[in-house]
C-alpha positions as CSV (number, residue, x, y, z in Angstrom):
1,R,32.0,-116.3,-3.0
2,L,34.7,-114.7,-0.4
3,R,33.5,-117.1,1.7
4,G,33.5,-119.9,-0.8
5,Y,29.7,-120.4,-1.3
6,N,28.7,-121.6,-4.5
7,V,26.7,-118.1,-5.6
8,L,25.0,-117.7,-9.0
9,Y,24.6,-113.7,-9.2
10,V,22.0,-112.7,-11.9
11,C,20.5,-109.3,-13.0
12,G,18.7,-107.9,-16.0
13,T,16.4,-105.4,-17.6
14,D,12.7,-105.9,-17.9
15,E,12.2,-104.4,-21.1
16,Y,8.5,-104.8,-21.8
17,G,5.7,-103.0,-20.8
18,T,4.3,-99.0,-21.1
19,S,7.3,-97.6,-19.9
20,T,9.3,-98.7,-22.7
21,E,6.4,-97.8,-25.2
22,T,6.5,-94.1,-23.9
23,K,10.0,-93.7,-24.0
24,A,10.1,-95.0,-27.6
25,I,7.9,-92.7,-28.4
26,E,9.6,-89.8,-26.6
27,E,13.2,-90.5,-28.6
28,G,11.2,-91.7,-31.8
29,L,12.4,-95.2,-32.0
30,T,11.0,-98.3,-32.1
31,P,10.8,-100.4,-28.7
32,R,13.2,-103.4,-29.9
33,Q,15.5,-99.9,-30.7
34,I,15.1,-98.3,-27.1
35,C,15.9,-101.8,-25.3
36,D,18.4,-102.4,-27.1
37,K,20.2,-98.9,-26.4
38,Y,19.5,-98.9,-22.6
39,N,20.5,-102.5,-22.1
40,A,24.0,-101.6,-23.4
41,L,23.7,-98.5,-21.2
42,H,23.0,-100.5,-18.3
43,S,25.3,-103.2,-19.3
44,Q,28.2,-100.2,-19.7
45,I,27.4,-98.5,-16.2
46,Y,27.3,-101.8,-14.2
47,D,30.5,-102.8,-15.9
48,W,31.8,-99.6,-14.9
49,F,30.8,-99.9,-11.4
50,N,32.4,-103.6,-11.3
51,I,29.5,-105.3,-10.3
52,S,30.1,-108.9,-10.6
53,F,27.2,-110.3,-12.3
54,D,27.5,-114.4,-13.5
55,K,24.5,-113.3,-16.4
56,F,23.3,-109.7,-16.7
57,G,20.2,-110.2,-19.3
58,R,17.0,-108.9,-20.7
59,T,13.7,-110.3,-20.6
60,T,13.1,-109.4,-24.4
61,T,14.1,-113.1,-25.4
62,E,12.9,-116.2,-26.8
63,T,13.9,-117.9,-23.4
64,Q,11.7,-115.6,-21.7
65,T,8.7,-116.2,-23.7
66,K,9.1,-119.6,-23.7
67,I,9.0,-119.9,-19.9
68,S,6.4,-117.1,-19.1
69,Q,3.8,-119.0,-21.3
70,K,4.4,-122.2,-20.1
71,I,4.0,-120.9,-16.4
72,F,1.1,-119.0,-17.6
73,W,-0.7,-122.6,-19.0
74,D,0.0,-124.3,-15.8
75,L,-1.6,-121.8,-14.2
76,H,-4.3,-121.8,-16.6
77,K,-4.4,-125.5,-16.6
78,A,-5.0,-125.5,-12.5
79,G,-8.0,-123.1,-12.8
80,R,-5.7,-120.4,-11.1
81,T,-6.8,-117.8,-14.0
82,S,-10.0,-116.2,-14.5
83,E,-11.5,-113.8,-17.2
84,D,-13.6,-110.8,-16.9
85,S,-14.4,-107.2,-18.5
86,V,-12.2,-104.5,-17.1
87,E,-12.9,-100.7,-17.4
88,Q,-10.1,-99.0,-19.0
89,L,-8.9,-95.6,-19.9
90,Y,-9.1,-94.7,-23.5
91,C,-7.7,-91.8,-25.5
92,S,-9.7,-91.0,-28.7
93,K,-7.0,-88.6,-29.8
94,C,-4.1,-91.4,-29.3
95,D,-6.9,-94.0,-30.8
96,R,-5.4,-96.5,-28.2
97,F,-6.0,-97.9,-24.7
98,L,-4.1,-96.5,-22.1
99,A,-2.1,-99.1,-19.9
100,D,-1.0,-97.8,-16.6
101,R,1.8,-95.6,-17.1
102,F,0.5,-93.8,-20.0
103,V,-1.7,-92.2,-17.5
104,E,-1.2,-89.2,-14.9
105,G,-3.7,-87.9,-12.7
106,E,-4.3,-86.8,-9.0
107,C,-4.1,-89.9,-6.4
108,P,-7.3,-90.5,-5.0
109,L,-5.7,-91.8,-1.7
110,C,-3.2,-88.6,-1.0
111,G,-3.7,-86.5,-3.5
112,F,-0.6,-86.0,-5.1
113,N,-1.2,-84.8,-8.6
114,D,1.3,-86.2,-10.4
115,A,0.3,-90.1,-9.6
116,R,0.9,-92.8,-12.1
117,G,-1.9,-95.1,-13.4
118,D,-0.5,-97.9,-11.3
119,Q,1.2,-96.5,-8.1
120,C,1.8,-93.2,-6.4
121,D,5.0,-92.3,-6.3
122,A,3.9,-89.9,-3.3
123,C,2.5,-92.2,-0.7
124,G,3.7,-95.5,-2.6
125,K,-0.2,-97.2,-2.6
126,L,-0.8,-99.3,-5.7
127,I,-4.0,-97.8,-7.8
128,N,-5.8,-98.3,-10.7
129,A,-5.8,-96.0,-13.7
130,V,-9.8,-95.4,-13.6
131,E,-9.3,-94.4,-10.0
132,L,-7.3,-91.5,-11.0
133,K,-8.8,-87.7,-10.4
134,S,-8.8,-85.3,-13.3
135,P,-6.6,-88.4,-15.6
136,R,-4.5,-87.4,-18.5
137,C,-3.3,-88.8,-21.3
138,K,0.6,-88.8,-21.0
139,L,1.2,-88.6,-25.0
140,C,-1.1,-86.0,-25.5
141,S,-2.2,-84.9,-22.5
142,Q,-6.1,-85.1,-23.2
143,P,-8.2,-86.2,-21.0
144,P,-9.4,-90.1,-21.7
145,S,-12.4,-91.7,-21.3
146,I,-13.6,-95.1,-20.0
147,R,-13.9,-98.1,-22.3
148,T,-14.3,-102.0,-21.4
149,S,-12.0,-104.7,-22.6
150,K,-11.6,-108.2,-21.7
151,H,-8.7,-109.4,-19.6
152,L,-7.3,-112.8,-17.9
153,F,-6.7,-112.4,-14.0
154,L,-4.8,-114.7,-11.5
155,E,-6.8,-115.9,-8.8
156,L,-5.1,-115.0,-5.8
157,P,-7.8,-115.5,-3.4
158,Q,-7.5,-119.2,-4.2
159,L,-3.5,-118.9,-3.4
160,E,-3.9,-117.4,-0.2
161,K,-3.9,-120.0,2.1
162,D,-0.6,-121.6,0.3
163,L,0.9,-118.2,0.3
164,K,0.3,-117.3,4.0
165,K,1.7,-120.8,5.3
166,W,4.7,-120.1,3.1
167,M,5.2,-116.8,4.1
168,E,5.0,-117.3,8.0
169,E,8.1,-119.7,7.5
170,S,10.3,-117.6,4.7
171,S,9.4,-114.3,6.4
172,E,11.2,-114.8,9.3
173,K,14.5,-113.6,7.7
174,W,13.4,-111.1,5.4
175,T,14.0,-107.4,6.6
176,N,11.5,-105.7,8.6
177,N,10.0,-103.5,5.8
178,A,9.6,-106.3,3.3
179,R,7.8,-108.8,6.2
180,V,5.5,-106.1,7.1
181,I,4.6,-104.8,3.6
182,G,4.2,-108.6,2.8
183,K,1.8,-109.5,5.7
184,S,-0.2,-106.1,5.3
185,W,-1.1,-107.4,1.7
186,L,-2.3,-110.5,3.1
187,K,-3.9,-108.8,6.1
188,G,-6.3,-106.9,3.6
189,G,-7.4,-110.7,1.7
190,L,-5.9,-110.8,-1.7
191,Q,-7.8,-109.5,-4.5
192,S,-7.4,-111.1,-8.1
193,R,-5.1,-109.5,-10.5
194,C,-5.2,-108.9,-14.3
195,I,-1.8,-110.2,-15.7
196,T,-3.0,-109.0,-19.1
197,R,-2.6,-105.6,-20.9
198,D,-3.9,-104.0,-24.5
199,L,-0.5,-103.3,-25.9
200,K,1.7,-104.6,-28.2
201,W,4.9,-104.7,-26.8
202,G,5.5,-107.9,-24.6
203,T,5.3,-111.3,-24.4
204,P,2.2,-112.4,-26.2
205,V,-0.7,-114.3,-24.5
206,P,-0.9,-117.7,-25.9
207,L,-4.5,-117.9,-25.5
208,Q,-7.3,-118.1,-28.1
209,G,-9.1,-114.6,-28.2
210,Y,-6.1,-112.6,-26.6
211,E,-4.0,-112.9,-30.0
212,S,-3.8,-108.6,-29.6
213,K,-2.7,-108.6,-25.8
214,V,0.5,-109.2,-23.9
215,F,1.4,-110.2,-20.3
216,Y,1.4,-107.3,-17.9
217,V,5.2,-106.7,-16.7
218,W,4.5,-107.3,-13.2
219,F,3.9,-110.9,-14.3
220,D,6.7,-111.0,-16.7
221,A,9.0,-109.1,-15.2
222,P,9.9,-111.5,-12.5
223,I,10.1,-114.6,-14.7
224,G,13.2,-112.9,-16.2
225,Y,15.0,-113.7,-13.1
226,I,14.3,-117.7,-14.2
227,S,14.6,-117.3,-18.2
228,I,18.1,-115.1,-17.6
229,T,19.5,-118.1,-15.4
230,A,18.2,-120.7,-18.5
231,E,20.2,-117.9,-20.8
232,Y,23.3,-118.6,-18.7
233,T,23.2,-122.5,-18.3
234,D,21.1,-125.3,-19.7
235,E,21.3,-126.8,-15.8
236,W,19.1,-123.6,-14.4
237,E,16.4,-126.1,-13.0
238,R,18.9,-127.1,-10.6
239,W,19.0,-123.6,-9.1
240,W,15.1,-122.8,-9.7
241,K,13.5,-126.1,-8.8
242,N,15.4,-127.0,-5.8
243,P,14.0,-125.5,-2.8
244,E,16.0,-127.9,-0.5
245,E,19.1,-127.4,-1.8
246,V,19.3,-123.5,-3.4
247,E,18.9,-120.2,-0.6
248,Y,17.6,-117.5,-3.2
249,W,18.0,-113.9,-2.2
250,Q,16.6,-110.8,-3.6
251,F,17.7,-107.2,-3.1
252,M,15.2,-104.2,-3.7
253,A,14.1,-101.2,-2.8
254,K,10.6,-101.2,-0.5
255,D,8.3,-100.0,-3.4
256,N,8.8,-103.4,-5.5
257,V,8.3,-105.9,-2.0
258,P,4.3,-106.5,-3.0
259,F,5.2,-107.9,-6.7
260,H,8.4,-109.7,-5.0
261,S,6.3,-111.0,-1.9
262,V,3.0,-111.8,-3.1
263,V,2.5,-111.8,-6.8
264,F,5.7,-114.0,-7.9
265,P,5.7,-116.2,-5.4
266,S,2.2,-116.8,-6.0
267,T,2.6,-117.4,-9.7
268,L,5.0,-119.7,-8.8
269,L,3.2,-121.8,-6.1
270,G,-0.4,-121.9,-8.4
271,T,1.4,-123.8,-10.9
272,G,1.9,-126.7,-8.3
273,E,5.7,-127.4,-9.2
274,S,8.1,-127.5,-6.9
275,W,9.8,-123.8,-7.5
276,T,12.8,-122.2,-5.5
277,L,11.0,-119.2,-3.8
278,V,12.8,-116.4,-2.3
279,N,14.2,-116.8,1.4
280,R,15.5,-113.5,2.0
281,L,13.8,-110.7,0.8
282,M,16.3,-108.1,1.4
283,S,14.4,-104.7,1.0
284,V,15.4,-101.0,2.0
285,E,14.1,-97.9,2.1
286,Y,14.5,-95.2,0.2
287,L,17.6,-92.9,-0.6
288,N,16.5,-89.2,-0.7
289,Y,18.8,-87.0,-2.9
290,E,19.7,-83.5,-1.3
291,D,16.1,-82.7,0.3
292,A,14.0,-84.4,-2.4
293,K,13.1,-87.5,-3.5
294,F,15.3,-89.8,-6.2
295,S,12.9,-90.5,-9.0
296,K,14.2,-92.4,-12.1
297,S,10.9,-91.8,-14.1
298,R,10.8,-88.1,-13.2
299,G,14.8,-87.8,-13.9
300,V,15.5,-86.1,-10.4
301,G,19.0,-87.2,-8.8
302,V,22.2,-88.6,-9.9
303,F,22.2,-91.7,-11.9
304,G,24.5,-94.1,-13.0
305,N,25.9,-92.4,-16.0
306,D,26.1,-89.3,-14.5
307,A,28.4,-90.7,-12.0
308,Q,30.7,-91.8,-14.4
309,N,30.9,-88.5,-15.7
310,T,31.7,-86.6,-12.2
311,G,35.4,-87.9,-12.3
312,I,34.8,-89.8,-9.0
313,P,36.0,-93.4,-8.8
314,A,33.6,-96.2,-9.2
315,D,34.8,-97.2,-5.7
316,V,34.1,-94.3,-3.9
317,W,30.7,-94.1,-4.9
318,R,30.2,-97.9,-4.3
319,F,31.6,-97.1,-0.5
320,Y,29.7,-93.9,0.1
321,L,25.9,-95.8,-1.0
322,M,26.9,-98.6,0.9
323,Y,27.9,-96.4,3.9
324,T,24.5,-94.6,3.8
325,R,22.5,-97.5,2.5
326,P,18.9,-97.3,3.8
327,E,18.6,-100.4,5.5
328,N,16.6,-99.5,8.8
329,Q,15.2,-95.9,7.8
330,D,15.0,-93.4,4.9
331,S,18.7,-92.0,4.2
332,C,20.0,-88.9,2.4
333,F,22.4,-88.8,-0.7
334,K,24.2,-85.1,-0.2
335,W,27.5,-83.9,-2.3
336,E,28.9,-82.7,1.2
337,D,28.5,-85.7,3.0
338,L,30.4,-87.6,0.3
339,M,33.3,-85.7,0.4
340,L,33.1,-85.7,3.9
341,K,33.1,-89.4,4.2
342,N,35.5,-89.9,1.5
343,N,37.9,-87.8,3.3
344,S,37.7,-88.7,6.7
345,E,36.7,-92.4,6.5
346,L,38.4,-93.2,3.3
347,L,41.3,-91.4,3.1
348,A,42.1,-89.9,6.5
349,N,41.6,-93.6,8.0
350,L,41.8,-96.5,5.5
351,G,43.9,-94.8,3.2
352,N,46.1,-93.2,5.5
353,F,46.5,-96.7,7.6
354,V,47.7,-99.0,4.4
355,N,49.7,-96.1,2.6
356,R,51.6,-95.6,6.1
357,A,51.9,-99.9,6.4
358,T,53.2,-99.9,3.1
359,K,55.3,-96.7,3.0
360,F,57.3,-97.6,6.3
361,T,57.9,-101.3,4.9
362,K,59.8,-99.8,1.8
363,D,61.6,-97.1,3.2
364,N,62.8,-98.8,6.5
365,F,62.9,-103.0,5.7
366,N,64.0,-103.1,2.3
367,S,60.3,-103.5,0.9
368,Q,60.2,-106.8,2.7
369,V,57.7,-108.1,5.4
370,P,60.0,-108.2,8.7
371,E,60.2,-110.7,11.5
372,M,57.4,-110.1,14.0
373,N,57.5,-111.0,18.0
374,L,54.3,-110.4,19.4
375,N,53.8,-109.1,23.3
376,E,50.9,-109.1,25.2
377,E,49.4,-105.4,24.1
378,D,49.7,-107.0,20.2
379,Y,48.0,-110.0,21.5
380,A,44.9,-107.7,22.9
381,L,45.0,-105.8,19.5
382,V,44.4,-109.0,17.7
383,A,42.0,-110.4,19.5
384,L,40.1,-106.7,18.7
385,V,40.8,-107.1,15.1
386,N,39.2,-110.8,15.6
387,R,35.9,-109.5,17.0
388,E,35.9,-107.0,14.1
389,V,36.3,-109.9,11.6
390,E,33.6,-112.2,13.3
391,H,31.0,-109.0,13.6
392,Y,31.9,-108.6,9.9
393,I,30.9,-111.8,8.8
394,E,28.1,-112.0,11.1
395,L,26.8,-108.9,9.5
396,L,27.6,-109.8,5.8
397,E,25.7,-113.0,6.6
398,E,22.2,-110.8,7.3
399,A,23.1,-108.7,4.1
400,R,23.7,-105.7,6.6
401,E,26.3,-104.1,4.4
402,R,25.7,-100.4,5.9
403,E,26.6,-102.1,9.3
404,A,29.6,-104.2,8.0
405,I,31.8,-101.6,6.3
406,S,31.9,-100.0,9.9
407,A,33.6,-103.3,11.0
408,V,36.7,-102.6,8.2
409,F,37.0,-99.2,9.4
410,N,37.1,-100.3,13.1
411,I,40.1,-102.5,12.1
412,S,42.0,-99.7,10.1
413,R,41.4,-97.4,13.0
414,L,42.9,-100.2,15.3
415,G,45.7,-100.3,12.6
416,N,46.4,-96.4,12.7
417,Q,46.4,-96.6,16.9
418,L,48.6,-99.3,16.6
419,M,51.6,-97.3,14.5
420,Q,50.4,-93.9,16.5
421,H,50.7,-95.8,19.8
422,N,54.3,-97.5,19.0
423,T,55.9,-94.8,16.7
424,P,58.0,-97.0,14.6
425,W,59.4,-93.9,12.5
426,K,61.2,-92.9,16.2
427,L,62.1,-97.0,17.0
428,V,64.0,-97.9,14.1
429,K,66.6,-94.9,14.7
430,G,67.2,-97.1,18.5
431,G,69.0,-100.0,19.4
432,D,68.5,-103.5,18.2
433,K,65.6,-104.1,20.4
434,E,63.6,-100.6,19.4
435,K,64.4,-101.8,15.7
436,A,63.0,-105.6,16.2
437,R,60.0,-103.8,18.0
438,A,59.3,-101.4,15.0
439,G,59.6,-104.4,12.6
440,T,57.1,-106.1,14.7
441,V,54.6,-103.2,14.5
442,V,55.5,-102.7,10.7
443,G,54.6,-106.3,10.0
444,V,51.6,-106.6,11.7
445,S,50.6,-103.5,10.1
446,V,51.4,-104.4,6.7
447,N,49.4,-108.2,7.4
448,L,46.6,-105.9,8.9
449,A,46.7,-104.0,5.3
450,A,46.4,-107.7,3.4
451,L,43.6,-108.5,5.7
452,L,41.7,-105.4,4.7
453,S,42.2,-105.8,1.3
454,V,40.2,-108.5,1.5
455,L,37.8,-107.4,3.3
456,I,37.4,-104.4,1.2
457,Q,36.7,-106.2,-1.9
458,P,32.9,-106.7,-1.7
459,Y,32.6,-103.0,-1.5
460,M,35.7,-101.5,-3.4
461,P,37.0,-104.3,-5.7
462,Q,39.4,-101.9,-7.7
463,L,40.8,-100.8,-4.7
464,S,41.3,-104.2,-3.2
465,H,43.5,-104.9,-6.3
466,T,45.4,-101.8,-5.8
467,L,46.3,-102.4,-2.8
468,Q,47.1,-106.0,-3.3
469,V,49.1,-105.2,-6.5
470,Q,51.1,-102.9,-4.0
471,L,51.3,-105.7,-1.3
472,A,52.3,-108.2,-4.2
473,A,49.9,-110.5,-2.5
474,P,49.1,-113.6,-4.1
475,P,45.9,-114.6,-5.3
476,T,45.3,-117.1,-2.4
477,I,44.9,-114.4,0.0
478,N,41.1,-113.8,-1.0
479,F,39.1,-115.6,1.4
480,I,37.8,-114.0,4.2
481,P,39.3,-116.0,7.5
482,A,37.2,-116.5,10.5
483,A,40.3,-115.0,12.3
484,F,43.4,-112.8,12.0
485,S,46.8,-114.1,11.2
486,I,49.9,-114.0,9.4
487,I,48.8,-113.7,5.7
488,L,52.1,-111.9,4.3
489,P,54.9,-113.9,5.8
490,P,58.3,-112.1,7.2
491,G,60.6,-112.1,4.2
492,H,57.8,-111.6,1.5
493,R,58.7,-108.7,-0.6
494,I,55.7,-106.0,-1.3
495,G,55.3,-103.8,-4.5
496,V,55.5,-100.4,-4.8
497,P,53.4,-98.2,-2.1
498,S,51.6,-95.1,-3.2
499,P,48.4,-93.5,-1.9
500,I,44.9,-95.5,-2.7
501,V,42.6,-92.5,-2.0
502,A,42.4,-89.2,-3.5
503,E,41.0,-86.0,-1.5
504,I,37.6,-84.8,-2.8
505,K,38.3,-80.7,-2.5
506,Q,35.0,-78.3,-1.7
507,D,35.4,-76.7,-5.1
508,R,34.8,-80.0,-6.9
509,I,31.6,-80.7,-5.1
510,N,30.4,-77.1,-5.6
511,E,30.6,-77.7,-9.4
512,L,28.8,-81.0,-9.2
513,K,26.0,-79.5,-6.9
514,A,25.4,-77.0,-9.5
515,R,26.0,-79.9,-12.3
516,Y,23.4,-82.1,-11.1
517,A,20.7,-79.6,-9.7
518,G,17.2,-80.3,-11.4
519,K,16.1,-82.7,-13.7
520,Q,18.0,-85.4,-15.8
521,S,16.2,-84.1,-18.9
522,S,17.1,-80.5,-18.5
523,R,21.2,-81.3,-17.7
524,V,20.8,-83.3,-20.8
525,D,19.7,-80.1,-22.6
526,Q,21.9,-77.4,-21.1
527,E,24.4,-79.9,-22.5
528,A,22.9,-80.0,-25.7
529,T,22.6,-76.2,-25.5
530,K,26.2,-75.6,-24.9
531,S,27.2,-78.2,-27.8
532,A,25.1,-76.0,-30.0
533,Q,26.8,-72.7,-28.7
534,A,30.2,-73.9,-29.0
535,A,29.6,-75.2,-32.5
536,S,28.0,-71.5,-33.9
537,N,30.0,-69.6,-31.3
538,K,27.0,-67.6,-30.6
539,P,25.9,-66.4,-27.1
540,T,23.0,-68.7,-25.3
541,H,20.6,-65.9,-25.4
542,T,20.2,-66.1,-29.1
543,V,18.9,-69.6,-28.9
544,T,16.7,-68.5,-26.5
545,C,15.3,-65.3,-28.1
546,A,14.5,-67.8,-31.5
547,T,13.0,-70.2,-29.2
548,V,10.6,-67.5,-28.0
549,A,10.0,-65.9,-31.5
550,V,8.3,-69.6,-32.6
551,A,6.2,-69.3,-29.5
552,S,5.3,-66.0,-29.8
553,S,3.7,-66.6,-33.3
554,G,1.0,-69.3,-32.0
555,A,-2.3,-68.8,-30.5
556,A,-3.4,-69.2,-27.1
557,D,-3.6,-73.0,-25.8
558,P,-5.2,-73.7,-22.6
559,A,-4.6,-77.6,-22.4
560,A,-0.7,-76.8,-22.4
561,V,-1.1,-74.2,-19.4
562,P,-0.9,-76.6,-16.5
563,G,2.1,-78.2,-18.0
564,L,3.6,-75.1,-18.3
565,E,2.9,-73.9,-14.8
566,A,4.3,-77.2,-13.5
567,K,7.6,-76.5,-15.4
568,V,7.8,-72.8,-14.5
569,T,7.7,-73.7,-10.7
570,E,10.0,-76.8,-11.4
571,Q,12.6,-74.7,-12.9
572,G,11.8,-71.3,-10.3
573,N,12.7,-73.9,-7.6
574,K,16.1,-74.9,-9.6
575,V,17.0,-71.4,-10.1
576,R,16.9,-70.9,-6.5
577,D,18.7,-73.9,-5.9
578,L,21.6,-73.0,-8.0
579,K,22.0,-69.6,-6.2
580,A,21.5,-70.9,-2.8
581,A,24.6,-73.0,-3.6
582,K,26.4,-70.1,-5.1
583,A,26.6,-71.9,-8.5
584,D,28.8,-70.5,-11.3
585,K,27.3,-67.4,-12.8
586,D,27.1,-69.1,-16.7
587,V,25.0,-71.6,-15.2
588,V,22.8,-69.5,-13.1
589,A,22.4,-66.7,-16.1
590,A,21.4,-70.2,-18.6
591,A,18.8,-71.6,-15.8
592,V,17.5,-68.2,-15.6
593,A,17.0,-67.7,-19.3
594,E,15.2,-71.2,-19.6
595,L,12.9,-69.6,-16.6
596,L,12.3,-66.7,-18.5
597,D,11.7,-68.8,-21.6
598,L,9.1,-70.9,-19.9
599,K,7.6,-68.1,-18.2
600,K,6.8,-66.9,-21.9
601,Q,5.3,-69.5,-23.3
602,L,3.0,-69.8,-20.2
603,S,2.0,-66.0,-21.2
604,I,1.0,-67.3,-24.9
605,A,-0.7,-70.2,-24.0
606,Q,-2.7,-68.4,-21.5
607,G,-3.3,-65.5,-24.7
608,I,-0.9,-63.0,-22.5
609,D,1.2,-60.7,-24.9
610,P,4.7,-62.0,-23.6
611,T,6.2,-58.6,-23.8
612,T,4.2,-57.4,-21.0
613,L,6.5,-59.2,-18.7
614,D,9.6,-57.9,-20.7
615,K,8.5,-54.9,-19.2
616,K,7.4,-55.6,-15.8
617,S,10.8,-57.5,-15.4
618,K,12.4,-54.2,-16.6
619,K,10.4,-52.2,-13.8
620,K,11.8,-54.2,-11.4
621,K,15.0,-53.9,-12.0
């Protein structure tokens, strides 16, 4: 946008499928209620992050149903679909076929014990639920049986030749991992892919005999990009059926590449219509959390709503996530590193420079940009800045955000060097010649600050706005120039300077590390416990003992043992992490109490008297 391109930026929540049904059951809501709840939550989070979508939509719309069913009919009439019976897992206790995400078990490829029925989080491979070893129903933990059910398939083998031809041309400008993943699917030969599911929550299949089925979410969800555009503008086909004039970019993590490089393009190619297909598939590697893997499904990590509650501004999050963006290899989010990057690059480099430039203009030049008469050294500096601007543009044209932000900091570093080398705070105390030189240095610096206010805008829009207010810069400066030039002319009066970046203290980081250890669900439980404590003014151990008393009255439950063993292991790791991080004693005590509670629940499930654990614990002490 800052380069004058006509951009349409869409996103949304894909709301159908088993994950929605699972979450609805967990929270005691209907699928529609759960979708309304989380769509609003997502929208609010993205607003807080200042993500400037043209349209943030959702897939549970009539427009989505209409377009998805039209695409299906085009495929069906073109002979690109087939019917077959499929072996599926069926839970007798829940009286339902178990869709992929209602099943967990051991991955047949790598042995990971918590693989989902559609994909293994450990090895990243797509799997079929019936291939899982020791499968269990996610709702009741009982082992399911295998039954057959009739389904529709997308005949990918028929489309392989067209897909391969298209991918050879398009993938030249994809990221390397997207290209490798997409071509690896083709190399192995495409297989027919099931596009229907035995669910109630989804886009209805409009074919006779399939009235009780819905489309598989990964057939349906990518079509959401189209339907969300159609919700935004009646002229959506000028974007989606205009491959000659529209360049289509997608951004995602690498685990979603197969669906966007193979399944969705094949779906559109199979209709026989002239759809706009992805030109730039920009996928990243994984961002890990401390020494573990982020997992949305398992609640491990810091998420959007968590970020809001840290007290750290959205722009600092945006900056750090871009600065550590895993463009070529996995990277890691670390609280200590967040503090270091904020305090060194954002505060000491960028923030320090623009504050010096604006404050010196106010204090020594009556808040007016002074006259500038550049010497050879200044022109050499301008040349170095221009090189960084050119590099910045080139990198962002290739969506290499992590590298491009380094060019921004290189420019502010040059600005700091200009100030430090010329020492205008000394020059203003000299004669007319020295004062004139100080004016040039400050004038160039405040114009560099204006340039930086534009260059940081894609990364830190609020910081950009704050700086431009302090510069009293006109809106017309918001265009990324090909080269550095005078933006604020001599005589321009700036606003009131003030620091634009705050230091993050070590104590704050220690507190946040402790707060966001473990799973998101356990953090929510702890907050609920604290709230209950505050309301009743009773100590935490009273709540724990009450829980144990209820649990101890029950009989042994062998089926619950594996799940409780896993919870005990996970909570034990959490306690160790909290202790290693030297967390607050109350936080550690609450985590230890929860661990002891889980151990007692496990003993009860195993048929062991939990009081024996208390005796052993006392002996150890």
